[in-house]
PyMOL CGO cylinders between C-alpha atoms (Angstrom):
from pymol import cmd
from pymol.cgo import CYLINDER

trace = [
    CYLINDER, -14.50, -16.01, 22.89, -12.76, -13.19, 20.98, 0.3, 1, 1, 1, 1, 1, 1,
    CYLINDER, -12.76, -13.19, 20.98, -15.03, -10.29, 20.01, 0.3, 1, 1, 1, 1, 1, 1,
    CYLINDER, -15.03, -10.29, 20.01, -12.56, -9.17, 17.34, 0.3, 1, 1, 1, 1, 1, 1,
    CYLINDER, -12.56, -9.17, 17.34, -14.33, -9.84, 14.06, 0.3, 1, 1, 1, 1, 1, 1,
    CYLINDER, -14.33, -9.84, 14.06, -12.66, -7.23, 11.82, 0.3, 1, 1, 1, 1, 1, 1,
    CYLINDER, -12.66, -7.23, 11.82, -9.11, -6.53, 10.67, 0.3, 1, 1, 1, 1, 1, 1,
    CYLINDER, -9.11, -6.53, 10.67, -7.06, -4.12, 8.69, 0.3, 1, 1, 1, 1, 1, 1,
    CYLINDER, -7.06, -4.12, 8.69, -3.91, -5.06, 6.81, 0.3, 1, 1, 1, 1, 1, 1,
    CYLINDER, -3.91, -5.06, 6.81, -1.40, -2.97, 4.82, 0.3, 1, 1, 1, 1, 1, 1,
    CYLINDER, -1.40, -2.97, 4.82, 1.41, -4.33, 2.73, 0.3, 1, 1, 1, 1, 1, 1,
    CYLINDER, 1.41, -4.33, 2.73, 4.01, -2.46, 0.71, 0.3, 1, 1, 1, 1, 1, 1,
    CYLINDER, 4.01, -2.46, 0.71, 6.66, -4.04, -1.52, 0.3, 1, 1, 1, 1, 1, 1,
    CYLINDER, 6.66, -4.04, -1.52, 8.67, -2.94, -4.46, 0.3, 1, 1, 1, 1, 1, 1,
    CYLINDER, 8.67, -2.94, -4.46, 5.86, -4.36, -6.67, 0.3, 1, 1, 1, 1, 1, 1,
    CYLINDER, 5.86, -4.36, -6.67, 2.56, -3.50, -4.81, 0.3, 1, 1, 1, 1, 1, 1,
    CYLINDER, 2.56, -3.50, -4.81, 0.95, -1.33, -2.19, 0.3, 1, 1, 1, 1, 1, 1,
    CYLINDER, 0.95, -1.33, -2.19, -2.25, -2.80, -0.69, 0.3, 1, 1, 1, 1, 1, 1,
    CYLINDER, -2.25, -2.80, -0.69, -4.65, -1.95, 2.00, 0.3, 1, 1, 1, 1, 1, 1,
    CYLINDER, -4.65, -1.95, 2.00, -7.37, -4.43, 3.06, 0.3, 1, 1, 1, 1, 1, 1,
    CYLINDER, -7.37, -4.43, 3.06, -10.03, -4.16, 5.69, 0.3, 1, 1, 1, 1, 1, 1,
    CYLINDER, -10.03, -4.16, 5.69, -12.76, -6.71, 6.40, 0.3, 1, 1, 1, 1, 1, 1,
    CYLINDER, -12.76, -6.71, 6.40, -15.55, -7.14, 8.90, 0.3, 1, 1, 1, 1, 1, 1,
    CYLINDER, -15.55, -7.14, 8.90, -16.96, -10.69, 9.15, 0.3, 1, 1, 1, 1, 1, 1,
    CYLINDER, -16.96, -10.69, 9.15, -20.10, -9.34, 10.82, 0.3, 1, 1, 1, 1, 1, 1,
    CYLINDER, -20.10, -9.34, 10.82, -20.87, -7.04, 7.97, 0.3, 1, 1, 1, 1, 1, 1,
    CYLINDER, -20.87, -7.04, 7.97, -23.69, -6.88, 5.41, 0.3, 1, 1, 1, 1, 1, 1,
    CYLINDER, -23.69, -6.88, 5.41, -21.71, -7.31, 2.23, 0.3, 1, 1, 1, 1, 1, 1,
    CYLINDER, -21.71, -7.31, 2.23, -20.69, -3.70, 1.65, 0.3, 1, 1, 1, 1, 1, 1,
    CYLINDER, -20.69, -3.70, 1.65, -17.77, -3.78, -0.79, 0.3, 1, 1, 1, 1, 1, 1,
    CYLINDER, -17.77, -3.78, -0.79, -15.33, -1.12, -1.90, 0.3, 1, 1, 1, 1, 1, 1,
    CYLINDER, -15.33, -1.12, -1.90, -12.75, -2.63, -4.23, 0.3, 1, 1, 1, 1, 1, 1,
    CYLINDER, -12.75, -2.63, -4.23, -10.22, -0.96, -6.50, 0.3, 1, 1, 1, 1, 1, 1,
    CYLINDER, -10.22, -0.96, -6.50, -7.23, -3.07, -7.69, 0.3, 1, 1, 1, 1, 1, 1,
    CYLINDER, -7.23, -3.07, -7.69, -6.84, -1.71, -11.22, 0.3, 1, 1, 1, 1, 1, 1,
    CYLINDER, -6.84, -1.71, -11.22, -8.01, -5.04, -12.55, 0.3, 1, 1, 1, 1, 1, 1,
    CYLINDER, -8.01, -5.04, -12.55, -11.69, -4.81, -13.33, 0.3, 1, 1, 1, 1, 1, 1,
    CYLINDER, -11.69, -4.81, -13.33, -12.57, -8.45, -13.64, 0.3, 1, 1, 1, 1, 1, 1,
    CYLINDER, -12.57, -8.45, -13.64, -10.65, -9.24, -10.38, 0.3, 1, 1, 1, 1, 1, 1,
    CYLINDER, -10.65, -9.24, -10.38, -12.59, -6.45, -8.70, 0.3, 1, 1, 1, 1, 1, 1,
    CYLINDER, -12.59, -6.45, -8.70, -15.81, -8.07, -9.91, 0.3, 1, 1, 1, 1, 1, 1,
    CYLINDER, -15.81, -8.07, -9.91, -14.72, -11.39, -8.40, 0.3, 1, 1, 1, 1, 1, 1,
    CYLINDER, -14.72, -11.39, -8.40, -13.77, -9.87, -5.05, 0.3, 1, 1, 1, 1, 1, 1,
    CYLINDER, -13.77, -9.87, -5.05, -17.18, -8.07, -4.96, 0.3, 1, 1, 1, 1, 1, 1,
    CYLINDER, -17.18, -8.07, -4.96, -18.78, -11.55, -5.25, 0.3, 1, 1, 1, 1, 1, 1,
    CYLINDER, -18.78, -11.55, -5.25, -16.89, -12.85, -2.25, 0.3, 1, 1, 1, 1, 1, 1,
    CYLINDER, -16.89, -12.85, -2.25, -17.89, -9.89, -0.04, 0.3, 1, 1, 1, 1, 1, 1,
    CYLINDER, -17.89, -9.89, -0.04, -21.47, -9.69, -1.13, 0.3, 1, 1, 1, 1, 1, 1,
    CYLINDER, -21.47, -9.69, -1.13, -22.27, -13.40, -0.89, 0.3, 1, 1, 1, 1, 1, 1,
    CYLINDER, -22.27, -13.40, -0.89, -20.18, -13.83, 2.26, 0.3, 1, 1, 1, 1, 1, 1,
    CYLINDER, -20.18, -13.83, 2.26, -21.85, -10.87, 3.93, 0.3, 1, 1, 1, 1, 1, 1,
    CYLINDER, -21.85, -10.87, 3.93, -18.37, -9.50, 4.62, 0.3, 1, 1, 1, 1, 1, 1,
    CYLINDER, -18.37, -9.50, 4.62, -17.76, -5.85, 4.52, 0.3, 1, 1, 1, 1, 1, 1,
    CYLINDER, -17.76, -5.85, 4.52, -14.65, -5.67, 2.38, 0.3, 1, 1, 1, 1, 1, 1,
    CYLINDER, -14.65, -5.67, 2.38, -12.44, -2.78, 1.34, 0.3, 1, 1, 1, 1, 1, 1,
    CYLINDER, -12.44, -2.78, 1.34, -9.43, -3.41, -0.88, 0.3, 1, 1, 1, 1, 1, 1,
    CYLINDER, -9.43, -3.41, -0.88, -7.32, -0.77, -2.48, 0.3, 1, 1, 1, 1, 1, 1,
    CYLINDER, -7.32, -0.77, -2.48, -4.27, -1.84, -4.42, 0.3, 1, 1, 1, 1, 1, 1,
    CYLINDER, -4.27, -1.84, -4.42, -1.62, -0.25, -6.59, 0.3, 1, 1, 1, 1, 1, 1,
    CYLINDER, -1.62, -0.25, -6.59, 0.63, -2.65, -8.42, 0.3, 1, 1, 1, 1, 1, 1,
    CYLINDER, 0.63, -2.65, -8.42, 2.98, -3.02, -11.33, 0.3, 1, 1, 1, 1, 1, 1,
    CYLINDER, 2.98, -3.02, -11.33, 0.26, -3.66, -13.85, 0.3, 1, 1, 1, 1, 1, 1,
    CYLINDER, 0.26, -3.66, -13.85, 2.53, -2.43, -16.63, 0.3, 1, 1, 1, 1, 1, 1,
    CYLINDER, 2.53, -2.43, -16.63, 4.39, -5.69, -16.17, 0.3, 1, 1, 1, 1, 1, 1,
    CYLINDER, 4.39, -5.69, -16.17, 1.65, -8.12, -15.31, 0.3, 1, 1, 1, 1, 1, 1,
    CYLINDER, 1.65, -8.12, -15.31, -1.37, -8.52, -12.94, 0.3, 1, 1, 1, 1, 1, 1,
    CYLINDER, -1.37, -8.52, -12.94, 0.24, -11.51, -11.15, 0.3, 1, 1, 1, 1, 1, 1,
    CYLINDER, 0.24, -11.51, -11.15, 1.90, -9.59, -8.32, 0.3, 1, 1, 1, 1, 1, 1,
    CYLINDER, 1.90, -9.59, -8.32, -1.18, -7.57, -7.57, 0.3, 1, 1, 1, 1, 1, 1,
    CYLINDER, -1.18, -7.57, -7.57, -3.54, -10.52, -7.53, 0.3, 1, 1, 1, 1, 1, 1,
    CYLINDER, -3.54, -10.52, -7.53, -1.27, -12.65, -5.40, 0.3, 1, 1, 1, 1, 1, 1,
    CYLINDER, -1.27, -12.65, -5.40, -0.50, -9.87, -2.92, 0.3, 1, 1, 1, 1, 1, 1,
    CYLINDER, -0.50, -9.87, -2.92, -4.20, -9.10, -2.50, 0.3, 1, 1, 1, 1, 1, 1,
    CYLINDER, -4.20, -9.10, -2.50, -4.72, -12.77, -1.68, 0.3, 1, 1, 1, 1, 1, 1,
    CYLINDER, -4.72, -12.77, -1.68, -1.92, -12.61, 0.90, 0.3, 1, 1, 1, 1, 1, 1,
    CYLINDER, -1.92, -12.61, 0.90, -3.54, -9.53, 2.52, 0.3, 1, 1, 1, 1, 1, 1,
    CYLINDER, -3.54, -9.53, 2.52, -7.00, -10.97, 2.54, 0.3, 1, 1, 1, 1, 1, 1,
    CYLINDER, -7.00, -10.97, 2.54, -5.58, -14.12, 4.16, 0.3, 1, 1, 1, 1, 1, 1,
    CYLINDER, -5.58, -14.12, 4.16, -3.79, -12.13, 6.84, 0.3, 1, 1, 1, 1, 1, 1,
    CYLINDER, -3.79, -12.13, 6.84, -6.94, -10.10, 7.49, 0.3, 1, 1, 1, 1, 1, 1,
    CYLINDER, -6.94, -10.10, 7.49, -9.07, -13.23, 7.72, 0.3, 1, 1, 1, 1, 1, 1,
    CYLINDER, -9.07, -13.23, 7.72, -6.60, -14.92, 10.07, 0.3, 1, 1, 1, 1, 1, 1,
    CYLINDER, -6.60, -14.92, 10.07, -6.72, -11.86, 12.39, 0.3, 1, 1, 1, 1, 1, 1,
    CYLINDER, -6.72, -11.86, 12.39, -10.47, -11.48, 12.23, 0.3, 1, 1, 1, 1, 1, 1,
    CYLINDER, -10.47, -11.48, 12.23, -11.33, -15.09, 13.16, 0.3, 1, 1, 1, 1, 1, 1,
    CYLINDER, -11.33, -15.09, 13.16, -8.95, -15.01, 16.14, 0.3, 1, 1, 1, 1, 1, 1,
    CYLINDER, -8.95, -15.01, 16.14, -8.79, -18.26, 18.12, 0.3, 1, 1, 1, 1, 1, 1,
    CYLINDER, -8.79, -18.26, 18.12, -11.96, -19.49, 16.33, 0.3, 1, 1, 1, 1, 1, 1,
    CYLINDER, -11.96, -19.49, 16.33, -13.77, -20.26, 19.59, 0.3, 1, 1, 1, 1, 1, 1,
    CYLINDER, -13.77, -20.26, 19.59, -17.44, -20.83, 19.12, 0.3, 1, 1, 1, 1, 1, 1,
    CYLINDER, -17.44, -20.83, 19.12, -17.33, -20.81, 15.36, 0.3, 1, 1, 1, 1, 1, 1,
    CYLINDER, -17.33, -20.81, 15.36, -18.72, -23.46, 13.03, 0.3, 1, 1, 1, 1, 1, 1,
    CYLINDER, -18.72, -23.46, 13.03, -15.18, -23.92, 11.62, 0.3, 1, 1, 1, 1, 1, 1,
    CYLINDER, -15.18, -23.92, 11.62, -16.50, -25.75, 8.51, 0.3, 1, 1, 1, 1, 1, 1,
    CYLINDER, -16.50, -25.75, 8.51, -18.49, -24.31, 5.59, 0.3, 1, 1, 1, 1, 1, 1,
    CYLINDER, -18.49, -24.31, 5.59, -19.55, -25.45, 2.23, 0.3, 1, 1, 1, 1, 1, 1,
    CYLINDER, -19.55, -25.45, 2.23, -21.60, -24.17, -0.73, 0.3, 1, 1, 1, 1, 1, 1,
    CYLINDER, -21.60, -24.17, -0.73, -22.77, -25.16, -4.22, 0.3, 1, 1, 1, 1, 1, 1,
    CYLINDER, -22.77, -25.16, -4.22, -23.40, -22.17, -6.53, 0.3, 1, 1, 1, 1, 1, 1,
    CYLINDER, -23.40, -22.17, -6.53, -24.76, -22.27, -10.09, 0.3, 1, 1, 1, 1, 1, 1,
    CYLINDER, -24.76, -22.27, -10.09, -24.67, -19.65, -12.68, 0.3, 1, 1, 1, 1, 1, 1,
    CYLINDER, -24.67, -19.65, -12.68, -26.57, -20.72, -15.84, 0.3, 1, 1, 1, 1, 1, 1,
    CYLINDER, -26.57, -20.72, -15.84, -24.58, -23.74, -17.17, 0.3, 1, 1, 1, 1, 1, 1,
    CYLINDER, -24.58, -23.74, -17.17, -21.79, -23.46, -14.55, 0.3, 1, 1, 1, 1, 1, 1,
    CYLINDER, -21.79, -23.46, -14.55, -21.75, -25.12, -11.13, 0.3, 1, 1, 1, 1, 1, 1,
    CYLINDER, -21.75, -25.12, -11.13, -19.06, -24.92, -8.52, 0.3, 1, 1, 1, 1, 1, 1,
    CYLINDER, -19.06, -24.92, -8.52, -18.58, -26.50, -5.03, 0.3, 1, 1, 1, 1, 1, 1,
    CYLINDER, -18.58, -26.50, -5.03, -16.40, -24.92, -2.35, 0.3, 1, 1, 1, 1, 1, 1,
    CYLINDER, -16.40, -24.92, -2.35, -15.60, -26.41, 1.07, 0.3, 1, 1, 1, 1, 1, 1,
    CYLINDER, -15.60, -26.41, 1.07, -13.57, -24.52, 3.74, 0.3, 1, 1, 1, 1, 1, 1,
    CYLINDER, -13.57, -24.52, 3.74, -12.13, -25.55, 7.09, 0.3, 1, 1, 1, 1, 1, 1,
    CYLINDER, -12.13, -25.55, 7.09, -10.64, -23.00, 9.45, 0.3, 1, 1, 1, 1, 1, 1,
    CYLINDER, -10.64, -23.00, 9.45, -8.16, -25.68, 10.21, 0.3, 1, 1, 1, 1, 1, 1,
    CYLINDER, -8.16, -25.68, 10.21, -5.02, -23.68, 11.07, 0.3, 1, 1, 1, 1, 1, 1,
    CYLINDER, -5.02, -23.68, 11.07, -3.31, -25.64, 8.28, 0.3, 1, 1, 1, 1, 1, 1,
    CYLINDER, -3.31, -25.64, 8.28, -2.83, -24.12, 4.78, 0.3, 1, 1, 1, 1, 1, 1,
    CYLINDER, -2.83, -24.12, 4.78, -4.01, -26.50, 2.05, 0.3, 1, 1, 1, 1, 1, 1,
    CYLINDER, -4.01, -26.50, 2.05, -5.51, -25.57, -1.31, 0.3, 1, 1, 1, 1, 1, 1,
    CYLINDER, -5.51, -25.57, -1.31, -7.16, -28.18, -3.53, 0.3, 1, 1, 1, 1, 1, 1,
    CYLINDER, -7.16, -28.18, -3.53, -8.03, -26.49, -6.80, 0.3, 1, 1, 1, 1, 1, 1,
    CYLINDER, -8.03, -26.49, -6.80, -9.85, -28.68, -9.38, 0.3, 1, 1, 1, 1, 1, 1,
    CYLINDER, -9.85, -28.68, -9.38, -10.77, -26.07, -11.92, 0.3, 1, 1, 1, 1, 1, 1,
    CYLINDER, -10.77, -26.07, -11.92, -10.48, -26.19, -15.72, 0.3, 1, 1, 1, 1, 1, 1,
    CYLINDER, -10.48, -26.19, -15.72, -11.31, -23.12, -17.72, 0.3, 1, 1, 1, 1, 1, 1,
    CYLINDER, -11.31, -23.12, -17.72, -12.30, -23.41, -21.40, 0.3, 1, 1, 1, 1, 1, 1,
    CYLINDER, -12.30, -23.41, -21.40, -10.12, -20.48, -22.28, 0.3, 1, 1, 1, 1, 1, 1,
    CYLINDER, -10.12, -20.48, -22.28, -7.14, -18.64, -20.87, 0.3, 1, 1, 1, 1, 1, 1,
    CYLINDER, -7.14, -18.64, -20.87, -8.65, -15.19, -20.42, 0.3, 1, 1, 1, 1, 1, 1,
    CYLINDER, -8.65, -15.19, -20.42, -11.81, -13.38, -19.46, 0.3, 1, 1, 1, 1, 1, 1,
    CYLINDER, -11.81, -13.38, -19.46, -11.33, -10.07, -21.21, 0.3, 1, 1, 1, 1, 1, 1,
    CYLINDER, -11.33, -10.07, -21.21, -7.79, -9.01, -20.19, 0.3, 1, 1, 1, 1, 1, 1,
    CYLINDER, -7.79, -9.01, -20.19, -7.76, -11.19, -17.05, 0.3, 1, 1, 1, 1, 1, 1,
    CYLINDER, -7.76, -11.19, -17.05, -5.61, -14.33, -17.03, 0.3, 1, 1, 1, 1, 1, 1,
    CYLINDER, -5.61, -14.33, -17.03, -7.74, -16.94, -15.28, 0.3, 1, 1, 1, 1, 1, 1,
    CYLINDER, -7.74, -16.94, -15.28, -4.64, -18.75, -13.95, 0.3, 1, 1, 1, 1, 1, 1,
    CYLINDER, -4.64, -18.75, -13.95, -4.33, -15.80, -11.57, 0.3, 1, 1, 1, 1, 1, 1,
    CYLINDER, -4.33, -15.80, -11.57, -7.50, -16.87, -9.68, 0.3, 1, 1, 1, 1, 1, 1,
    CYLINDER, -7.50, -16.87, -9.68, -5.55, -19.81, -8.34, 0.3, 1, 1, 1, 1, 1, 1,
    CYLINDER, -5.55, -19.81, -8.34, -2.76, -17.46, -7.33, 0.3, 1, 1, 1, 1, 1, 1,
    CYLINDER, -2.76, -17.46, -7.33, -5.22, -15.38, -5.33, 0.3, 1, 1, 1, 1, 1, 1,
    CYLINDER, -5.22, -15.38, -5.33, -6.61, -18.33, -3.47, 0.3, 1, 1, 1, 1, 1, 1,
    CYLINDER, -6.61, -18.33, -3.47, -3.10, -19.82, -2.85, 0.3, 1, 1, 1, 1, 1, 1,
    CYLINDER, -3.10, -19.82, -2.85, -1.89, -16.62, -1.35, 0.3, 1, 1, 1, 1, 1, 1,
    CYLINDER, -1.89, -16.62, -1.35, -4.99, -16.30, 0.76, 0.3, 1, 1, 1, 1, 1, 1,
    CYLINDER, -4.99, -16.30, 0.76, -4.89, -19.92, 1.97, 0.3, 1, 1, 1, 1, 1, 1,
    CYLINDER, -4.89, -19.92, 1.97, -1.21, -19.68, 2.94, 0.3, 1, 1, 1, 1, 1, 1,
    CYLINDER, -1.21, -19.68, 2.94, -1.73, -16.65, 5.12, 0.3, 1, 1, 1, 1, 1, 1,
    CYLINDER, -1.73, -16.65, 5.12, -5.19, -17.47, 6.51, 0.3, 1, 1, 1, 1, 1, 1,
    CYLINDER, -5.19, -17.47, 6.51, -3.99, -20.96, 7.36, 0.3, 1, 1, 1, 1, 1, 1,
    CYLINDER, -3.99, -20.96, 7.36, -7.26, -22.54, 6.15, 0.3, 1, 1, 1, 1, 1, 1,
    CYLINDER, -7.26, -22.54, 6.15, -8.03, -25.68, 4.17, 0.3, 1, 1, 1, 1, 1, 1,
    CYLINDER, -8.03, -25.68, 4.17, -9.88, -24.88, 1.01, 0.3, 1, 1, 1, 1, 1, 1,
    CYLINDER, -9.88, -24.88, 1.01, -11.32, -27.08, -1.73, 0.3, 1, 1, 1, 1, 1, 1,
    CYLINDER, -11.32, -27.08, -1.73, -12.56, -25.48, -4.95, 0.3, 1, 1, 1, 1, 1, 1,
    CYLINDER, -12.56, -25.48, -4.95, -14.14, -27.65, -7.53, 0.3, 1, 1, 1, 1, 1, 1,
    CYLINDER, -14.14, -27.65, -7.53, -15.72, -26.60, -10.81, 0.3, 1, 1, 1, 1, 1, 1,
    CYLINDER, -15.72, -26.60, -10.81, -18.24, -29.34, -11.47, 0.3, 1, 1, 1, 1, 1, 1,
    CYLINDER, -18.24, -29.34, -11.47, -19.29, -28.12, -14.88, 0.3, 1, 1, 1, 1, 1, 1,
    CYLINDER, -19.29, -28.12, -14.88, -19.36, -25.11, -17.07, 0.3, 1, 1, 1, 1, 1, 1,
    CYLINDER, -19.36, -25.11, -17.07, -18.64, -23.87, -20.56, 0.3, 1, 1, 1, 1, 1, 1,
    CYLINDER, -18.64, -23.87, -20.56, -18.22, -20.11, -19.96, 0.3, 1, 1, 1, 1, 1, 1,
    CYLINDER, -18.22, -20.11, -19.96, -15.01, -19.02, -18.20, 0.3, 1, 1, 1, 1, 1, 1,
    CYLINDER, -15.01, -19.02, -18.20, -16.71, -15.96, -16.71, 0.3, 1, 1, 1, 1, 1, 1,
    CYLINDER, -16.71, -15.96, -16.71, -19.46, -18.06, -15.18, 0.3, 1, 1, 1, 1, 1, 1,
    CYLINDER, -19.46, -18.06, -15.18, -17.04, -20.67, -13.78, 0.3, 1, 1, 1, 1, 1, 1,
    CYLINDER, -17.04, -20.67, -13.78, -14.87, -17.93, -12.10, 0.3, 1, 1, 1, 1, 1, 1,
    CYLINDER, -14.87, -17.93, -12.10, -17.95, -16.25, -10.66, 0.3, 1, 1, 1, 1, 1, 1,
    CYLINDER, -17.95, -16.25, -10.66, -19.46, -19.43, -9.29, 0.3, 1, 1, 1, 1, 1, 1,
    CYLINDER, -19.46, -19.43, -9.29, -16.20, -20.18, -7.48, 0.3, 1, 1, 1, 1, 1, 1,
    CYLINDER, -16.20, -20.18, -7.48, -16.06, -16.75, -5.91, 0.3, 1, 1, 1, 1, 1, 1,
    CYLINDER, -16.06, -16.75, -5.91, -19.68, -16.71, -4.93, 0.3, 1, 1, 1, 1, 1, 1,
    CYLINDER, -19.68, -16.71, -4.93, -19.42, -20.25, -3.49, 0.3, 1, 1, 1, 1, 1, 1,
    CYLINDER, -19.42, -20.25, -3.49, -16.27, -19.26, -1.53, 0.3, 1, 1, 1, 1, 1, 1,
    CYLINDER, -16.27, -19.26, -1.53, -18.10, -16.28, -0.02, 0.3, 1, 1, 1, 1, 1, 1,
    CYLINDER, -18.10, -16.28, -0.02, -21.04, -18.49, 0.97, 0.3, 1, 1, 1, 1, 1, 1,
    CYLINDER, -21.04, -18.49, 0.97, -18.83, -21.27, 2.45, 0.3, 1, 1, 1, 1, 1, 1,
    CYLINDER, -18.83, -21.27, 2.45, -16.72, -18.79, 4.38, 0.3, 1, 1, 1, 1, 1, 1,
    CYLINDER, -16.72, -18.79, 4.38, -19.84, -17.13, 5.72, 0.3, 1, 1, 1, 1, 1, 1,
    CYLINDER, -19.84, -17.13, 5.72, -20.96, -20.51, 7.13, 0.3, 1, 1, 1, 1, 1, 1,
    CYLINDER, -20.96, -20.51, 7.13, -17.55, -21.39, 8.61, 0.3, 1, 1, 1, 1, 1, 1,
    CYLINDER, -17.55, -21.39, 8.61, -17.21, -18.11, 10.50, 0.3, 1, 1, 1, 1, 1, 1,
    CYLINDER, -17.21, -18.11, 10.50, -20.77, -18.04, 11.89, 0.3, 1, 1, 1, 1, 1, 1,
    CYLINDER, -20.77, -18.04, 11.89, -21.06, -18.48, 15.62, 0.3, 1, 1, 1, 1, 1, 1,
    CYLINDER, -21.06, -18.48, 15.62, -22.42, -21.88, 16.78, 0.3, 1, 1, 1, 1, 1, 1,
    CYLINDER, -22.42, -21.88, 16.78, -24.49, -21.25, 19.95, 0.3, 1, 1, 1, 1, 1, 1,
    CYLINDER, -24.49, -21.25, 19.95, -24.16, -24.85, 21.01, 0.3, 1, 1, 1, 1, 1, 1,
    CYLINDER, -24.16, -24.85, 21.01, -20.38, -24.60, 20.77, 0.3, 1, 1, 1, 1, 1, 1,
    CYLINDER, -20.38, -24.60, 20.77, -20.41, -21.75, 23.27, 0.3, 1, 1, 1, 1, 1, 1,
    CYLINDER, -20.41, -21.75, 23.27, -16.81, -20.54, 23.76, 0.3, 1, 1, 1, 1, 1, 1,
    CYLINDER, -16.81, -20.54, 23.76, -15.27, -23.93, 22.97, 0.3, 1, 1, 1, 1, 1, 1,
    CYLINDER, -15.27, -23.93, 22.97, -12.65, -24.34, 20.21, 0.3, 1, 1, 1, 1, 1, 1,
    CYLINDER, -12.65, -24.34, 20.21, -14.22, -26.57, 17.49, 0.3, 1, 1, 1, 1, 1, 1,
    CYLINDER, -14.22, -26.57, 17.49, -11.46, -29.22, 17.75, 0.3, 1, 1, 1, 1, 1, 1,
    CYLINDER, -11.46, -29.22, 17.75, -10.67, -32.18, 20.01, 0.3, 1, 1, 1, 1, 1, 1,
    CYLINDER, -10.67, -32.18, 20.01, -7.12, -30.75, 20.25, 0.3, 1, 1, 1, 1, 1, 1,
    CYLINDER, -7.12, -30.75, 20.25, -8.42, -27.67, 21.95, 0.3, 1, 1, 1, 1, 1, 1,
    CYLINDER, -8.42, -27.67, 21.95, -6.65, -25.35, 19.56, 0.3, 1, 1, 1, 1, 1, 1,
    CYLINDER, -6.65, -25.35, 19.56, -6.84, -24.46, 15.86, 0.3, 1, 1, 1, 1, 1, 1,
]
cmd.load_cgo(trace, "trace")
């Protein structure tokens, strides 16, 4: 069983410069600065509710749009997550969570499957929360899923407030991921798959 439960990733392109570090065995200490306040708030929810120590510093071409920064942060978080879970020996593999916030309720289910698949059933009542384009939340998760090689289902079950919907998704993702990466004592050092590899 790999003891490596943390990772650091740096990515620099013509559009963004990003540094991500995470520790799956943390206590939810978060240090995030992307230049996009609402996105920072959502990333904080993931770290805090996932009990993941998470540091993300990003500089992007925000004068054009937030798209590149949000997507590239997702890519880096995905790469860090893939590195931190290692061969996944002894992990639960699966995780799920329901999280409410007032009238909003979201469900997130994750599988450390080794196969990237995003199912995103989320409808927002408006296009923006403050200056943040809520379409970009999907871009974050898609970038992360592609590079973490996980299966992720995000479902907004109900909600009227776009902020609440986004926040329940991020909190539920943190909780579901926390469950998936926890060690299963009964599993020992076995890979949680009949194939013997994930």
